[in-house]
N, C-alpha and C positions, 0 to 999 in steps of 0.2 A: 462430458464433453469427451469426444474421439480425439485421438492424438492429432487428425488431420484438421479439426475442429479449432484445436488450441494453436495449431502451426498457423491459420487463417487469421486468429487474434493477433498473434505475435507480428505477423506481416502487417497488419493493420496500424499496429502501435508503431511502426516504424515512421509514421506520417504524424503522431501525435506530440505535443508537447511532451518534455522531459518528465515534467511532474506528473503527469497523468500516465504517461509510458512506464516509469517507474514504479509506481503504485499498481498497476494491474498485472507488471510482470511480479512483483511480490505475490500477489494473490494466487498466480500461476503457480510459482515455484515454492509456495510456503504451506499452501492450504489454511493460512489463518481465518480468522473470523475479522468482519470487517471493523468492529472495533478496534481489534489488537492491532489492525493495520494502521488505524489512525491515532492509535497510542504510541507507536513506535518512536524512540528516542535514537537519536545519534550516539549518544553514549553506551546504548547497548548492542550497538553493533560492531562486532568484532571483526575487522576487515581481514587481520593475520590469520585469523583460524577458520574465516567463511562461515560465520556463524550470527545469529541475532538471538537476543533473550527476550522471548515473550512473556511477561509478567503483569501484565494490566491490559485494559480496556478503555476504550472512550465509550462514553453514551449520551444520550441527547434525552432531556426530560422538559418539555414546555415549562413547569414551574420552577426547574433548577437550572436549566441551560444545558451547554456541554460540559461534563465533567469526566473525569477520570477514576476508574476504579478497579477492582481484580478481575481477572481473566473470568469468563463464565465457570470455570471448574474451581477457579479459587487456586491453581496450582502456575508455578513457573515451570517453563520448559524452553530450551535451547533448540534452534532449528538450523540446520546446515544449510547453506546457500552456495550454488554454483560460483565458478570464478567468474562467469559472465554476467551475474549479478552483482558481485562484488565489483567488478568495473564498472556496470552500470551505476550502481550507489555513489561509487566515487565521482564519477562524472555530474551526477543529479547534485551531490553535495556541493562540488563546486558552483554549480548554475545557483543554488539556493542561497550560498555565500553571496554571490554577486547581487542576488535580489535583496537580501538583507542590507548589505551596502547601500545599494538605491534607496532604500527605504528610510535610513539613518534612523533618527530617533522614534521614527513611529513602528519601528519594528519590536515586536513583542517575543523575547527569546524564551521560548519553551523548549527548546532543545528536539523539538519534534520533527521528524522527516517531513510529514504532509501537513501544510499550514494553508490559512488564506494569504493575500498577497501580503499582508503586513504581519505574517508570524502568528495570528492567532489560529486555536485549533479549529479544524474543520468539523462540522456537523458530520456524524458518520452516514446518515441518510442521505447527504448530497452526492455520495459517490453512486447510488443507485440512478438517479437522475443523468449524472455524465455517462455512467455506463449505457443507458438507453441512448442518449444523444449520439455517444460512440457508433454505437450498432446500427443507428440509422446512416450516417455519414458514410459507412463502410458496406452497408447491406449484409451485416450480418444478423441473424437469429438473436432474439432477446437474450441478455446476460444479465447476471445478478452476483453480486459477490460470494454468496454461499454455494453457488453453482460450481465456483473454482475448487471451493474447499471439497466438495465431493468429488469432483474430477481428480484432484490431487490422491483423496483416500483410494479410488478407484485404480489408479496407474501403480500407485505402491502396495496395493493387494495383488495385483496381476503381475507386479515384477516378482 
């Protein structure tokens, strides 16, 4: 993606719910894989240092369901995030806390950043459908999570 295309996505995200907005924002600024974003936990976000520890991934298999495992490379890494992202994550965490309180005893506390309405893990494949619907709503070309990963790599190389 070119910088102007990323700006268009970011502008469109301003009209989206905070959970989706935060997730796609993290794809854009981190270049993480889909499963890595789905497996992110609050305990691994360091707000003061502005970084996230990426040390696992979420996957889905029909016979096993949604499960957490190592990253694709089996290696952990810290990713620096900009202050704007830290601010967004703080707002999102407050929103998620409200949702958790509304759900009461039905909330499944996994410590995950991105969950279903009841706190259960999201199927990593669900993001592809949500991105397609997002693109349709905003007249954007088709996007997939891996496109963000390649875009971050290209931007970093050109810098």
